[in-house]
C-alpha positions in Angstrom: 0.0 0.0 0.0 1.6 3.3 -1.1 1.6 6.6 0.8 -1.9 8.1 1.2 -0.8 11.3 -0.6 2.4 12.4 -2.4 3.4 15.9 -3.2 6.3 18.4 -3.7 6.6 21.6 -1.7 8.2 24.5 -3.4 9.0 27.5 -1.1 11.7 29.8 0.4 13.6 28.8 3.4 13.3 30.9 6.6 15.2 28.9 9.1 16.2 25.4 10.2 16.3 23.5 13.6 18.5 20.6 14.3 16.9 17.4 15.5 17.6 15.8 18.9 17.1 12.5 20.8 13.6 13.6 21.6 12.8 14.6 18.0 14.9 12.7 15.4 14.0 15.1 12.6 15.7 18.2 11.1 13.0 20.8 10.9 12.9 23.4 8.1 10.6 26.5 8.2 9.5 27.6 4.7 7.1 30.2 3.2 5.5 30.4 -0.2 4.6 33.4 -2.4 1.2 33.6 -0.8 2.8 33.9 2.7 1.6 30.4 3.7 4.0 28.8 6.2 5.2 25.2 6.1 7.4 22.8 8.1 9.6 20.3 6.4 10.3 17.4 8.7 13.4 15.4 7.6 14.3 12.1 9.3 17.8 12.0 10.6 17.5 8.8 12.7 15.6 5.5 12.2 13.2 4.2 14.8 14.6 0.7 14.1 18.1 -0.6 14.1 20.5 0.2 12.5 19.4 3.7 13.4 21.9 5.7 11.3 20.6 6.7 7.8 22.1 6.4 4.4 22.9 9.9 2.9 23.9 11.1 -0.5 24.3 14.7 -1.6 24.9 15.9 -5.2 26.1 19.5 -5.2 26.0 19.7 -9.0 22.7 17.9 -9.6 21.7 17.8 -13.3 18.7 15.6 -14.3 15.7 16.0 -16.7 13.4 16.2 -13.6 14.7 19.8 -13.1 12.8 21.0 -16.2 9.6 19.4 -14.7 9.7 21.2 -11.3 11.3 24.5 -12.2 8.0 26.0 -13.5 5.9 24.8 -10.6 4.1 27.5 -8.6 5.2 27.8 -5.0 3.3 25.8 -2.3 2.2 22.2 -2.3 1.7 20.5 -5.7 0.1 17.0 -5.6 2.1 14.4 -7.7 1.0 11.4 -9.7 3.2 8.4 -8.8 4.1 7.5 -12.4 7.2 7.6 -14.6 7.9 10.6 -16.8 6.4 13.0 -14.2 7.9 15.1 -11.4 7.7 12.1 -9.1 10.9 10.6 -7.6 11.9 6.9 -7.7 15.4 6.2 -6.3 15.6 2.9 -8.3 13.8 3.6 -11.5 14.4 7.4 -11.9 18.2 7.1 -12.2 18.6 10.1 -9.9 21.9 9.0 -8.4 24.1 6.0 -7.7 22.9 4.5 -4.4 26.3 2.8 -4.0 27.7 6.3 -3.3 25.5 6.7 -0.2 27.3 6.9 3.1 26.1 6.0 6.6 25.8 9.0 8.8 24.6 9.4 12.4 22.1 12.1 13.4 24.6 13.9 15.7 28.3 13.4 16.4 31.0 15.6 18.0 33.0 17.5 15.4 32.3 19.5 12.4 30.4 18.6 9.2 30.2 14.9 10.1 26.6 14.2 10.9 23.1 14.6 9.3 22.2 17.6 11.4 25.2 19.5 10.1 25.0 18.3 6.5 21.4 19.4 6.1 22.0 22.6 8.1 24.8 23.6 5.7 22.5 23.8 2.7 19.5 25.1 4.6 21.8 27.9 5.8 22.8 28.7 2.2 19.1 28.8 1.2 18.0 31.1 4.0 20.6 33.7 3.2 20.9 33.6 -0.6 18.6 35.7 -2.8 16.0 33.8 -4.8 17.0 30.4 -3.4 14.2 27.8 -3.5 13.8 24.4 -1.8 11.8 21.5 -3.2 10.7 18.9 -0.6 9.2 15.7 -1.9 7.1 13.5 0.4 3.8 13.1 2.2 2.0 16.4 3.0 -0.1 17.1 6.1 -2.5 19.9 7.2 -3.8 22.4 7.4 -4.1 21.9 11.2 -6.0 24.3 13.5 -3.3 24.3 16.1 0.0 26.2 16.0 3.0 24.4 14.5 4.9 22.5 17.2 8.4 23.9 16.2 7.8 27.3 14.5 4.5 28.4 16.1 2.7 29.4 12.9 -1.0 28.9 12.3 -2.4 26.8 10.7 0.1 23.9 10.9 1.1 22.8 7.4 3.9 20.7 6.1 5.5 17.7 4.5 7.4 14.6 5.8 8.6 11.2 4.7 11.5 13.0 3.0 13.3 9.7 2.3 13.0 6.5 0.2 9.5 5.0 0.4 9.9 1.6 -1.0 11.9 -1.6 -0.3 10.6 -1.7 3.3 9.9 -4.8 5.2 8.2 -5.4 8.6 6.1 -2.6 10.1 6.9 -0.1 7.4 6.0 -2.3 4.5 2.6 -0.6 4.2 4.4 2.5 2.9 5.9 0.7 -0.1 5.1 2.1 -3.5 6.6 3.2 -6.8 7.4 6.7 -7.9 6.8 8.2 -4.4 10.2 8.6 -2.8 11.1 11.7 -0.8 14.0 14.1 -1.3 15.3 17.6 -0.9 16.3 19.7 -3.9 17.7 23.3 -3.4 18.1 25.7 -6.3 20.5 28.6 -6.0 20.0 30.8 -9.1 22.7 33.4 -8.1 25.4 30.7 -8.4 23.6 28.6 -11.0 23.6 25.5 -8.8 21.2 22.7 -7.9 21.8 20.6 -4.8 20.0 17.3 -4.3 19.9 15.4 -1.0 18.7 11.8 -0.8 18.1 9.7 2.3 17.2 6.1 3.0 17.1 3.7 5.9 19.7 0.9 6.0 16.9 -1.7 6.4 15.5 -0.8 2.9 16.3 -2.7 -0.3 17.4 -0.9 -3.4 15.9 -3.6 -5.5 12.1 -3.6 -5.3 9.2 -5.2 -7.1 8.0 -3.3 -10.2 4.4 -3.6 -9.2 4.4 -3.1 -5.4 7.7 -1.6 -4.3 8.2 -4.6 -2.0 11.8 -5.8 -1.6 12.8 -8.4 -4.1 13.8 -12.0 -3.1 17.5 -11.9 -2.3 18.1 -14.9 -4.5 17.3 -12.8 -7.6 19.8 -10.2 -6.9 23.3 -11.7 -7.1 25.5 -10.8 -8.8 24.3 -7.3 -9.9 27.0 -4.9 -8.7 29.4 -3.4 -11.3 28.9 -6.2 -14.0 27.7 -4.4 -17.1 27.6 -0.6 -17.3 26.0 1.9 -19.6 28.8 4.1 -20.7 27.5 6.2 -23.6 24.6 6.8 -26.0 23.6 8.6 -29.1 20.1 10.0 -28.6 19.9 12.6 -31.4 21.0 11.0 -34.6 20.7 12.3 -38.1 18.9 10.3 -40.8 22.1 8.4 -41.7 22.6 7.2 -38.1 20.4 5.6 -35.4 20.0 5.8 -31.7 22.4 3.6 -29.9 23.3 2.6 -26.3 26.9 1.4 -25.6 27.6 -1.1 -22.8 30.8 -2.5 -21.3 31.5 -5.7 -19.4 33.5 -4.6 -16.4 34.2 -8.2 -15.2 36.9 -10.8 -16.0 34.4 -13.2 -17.5 31.8 -13.5 -20.2 28.3 -12.4 -19.3 25.2 -13.8 -20.9 22.7 -10.9 -21.6 20.0 -13.0 -23.1 16.6 -11.8 -21.9 18.2 -8.6 -20.5 16.6 -5.3 -21.5 17.3 -1.7 -22.1 14.5 0.7 -21.2 14.4 4.1 -22.9 10.8 5.3 -22.8 9.0 4.5 -19.6 8.1 0.8 -19.4 9.1 0.0 -23.0 11.9 -2.6 -23.3 14.4 -3.3 -26.0 15.2 -7.0 -25.4 18.8 -8.2 -25.6 20.5 -11.5 -26.4 23.9 -13.1 -26.7 27.1 -12.5 -24.6 29.5 -9.8 -23.8 33.1 -11.0 -23.4 35.3 -9.7 -20.5 36.2 -6.1 -21.1 34.2 -5.9 -24.3 32.1 -3.0 -25.5 28.7 -3.6 -27.1 26.8 -1.1 -29.2 23.0 -1.7 -29.0 20.9 -0.1 -31.8 17.5 1.2 -30.5 15.4 0.4 -33.5 11.9 -0.1 -32.0 9.8 3.1 -32.3 8.3 2.5 -28.9 11.6 2.4 -27.2 13.1 5.5 -28.8 15.3 7.7 -26.5 13.7 11.0 -25.6 15.4 14.1 -27.1 14.3 16.5 -24.4 16.1 14.7 -21.6 15.5 11.2 -20.2 16.8 8.1 -18.6 18.2 4.8 -19.8 18.1 1.7 -17.6 19.6 -1.8 -18.0 17.7 -4.7 -16.5 18.8 -8.4 -16.2 16.7 -11.4 -17.0 15.0 -11.2 -13.6 14.0 -7.5 -14.1 16.6 -6.4 -11.6 18.3 -3.1 -12.3 21.9 -3.5 -13.3 22.7 0.1 -14.2 20.9 3.4 -15.0 21.9 6.8 -16.4 20.2 10.1 -17.1 20.7 12.9 -19.6 19.3 16.4 -20.1 17.9 18.3 -23.1 21.1 20.3 -23.2 23.0 17.0 -23.7 20.9 16.2 -26.8 21.5 19.5 -28.7 24.3 18.3 -31.0 23.1 15.9 -33.6 25.1 12.6 -33.8 27.0 13.5 -30.6 27.9 10.7 -28.2 26.8 11.4 -24.6 29.3 9.8 -22.2 28.1 8.8 -18.7 
């Protein structure tokens, strides 16, 4: 069962408050163009062991989703949990490489070494820079008649579940769903920078069922890490060329890719067959009209015969501007 509601909040940042043992959330106070106040509650500690979260921050975030959210009005915008929308999916959206996430405690002695401080750094930037905007993806609440518990504004309004919302087992399995993950994006126009923050719990699986978001059977997963990578693509060919995706086998043995698939357009598969020898590059022509690669920015995903994601990349409309150019990932 997915989240009851899913949305993105676009607003300015007024201030932030670090979480504590009593309240394991970093709290952000925001305001939209209509002077409506909001609270963004960001988990910094899990209620179950292991309690430390997985964290990844991209200080130079560049992804086709930016073009989908930039034009949104400020305030809360409901999102449809489907591909090719402004919805987030840590697995299927190719937003970042989850293997780059690091385990961080909520609070630790020292500088810039815990989640409170990492989030506070960017919230501080946003509260002081002109025209900075925050985008918080998650589950909205409110309006509430009572004053906000942390910032005392009325009515209480906000958004939470700013983390991965799939791959859960146990008591949190009811939150599983596709294209409903949480996250924080911050835009700093004065320095032409997008920052993206992604959080997950260590208990969550980064391989989930394509229908339910439930964690996949572990027996289907091995080996999936660093076997075949998508290294390049031509997405804007002239008439004499065709769209292609280039793969490389990074292992020291042959890999059978029969019944593997490349996905360009959402849910449309280009089936593969044969083998890739150790260290070999393989150029895959994308000939099926349904699976053509989008020329206004998109994602490319490689799945194995079990439907498990092996690799995924993204590219923007700017990357596609030169005809016949090869985009290197």
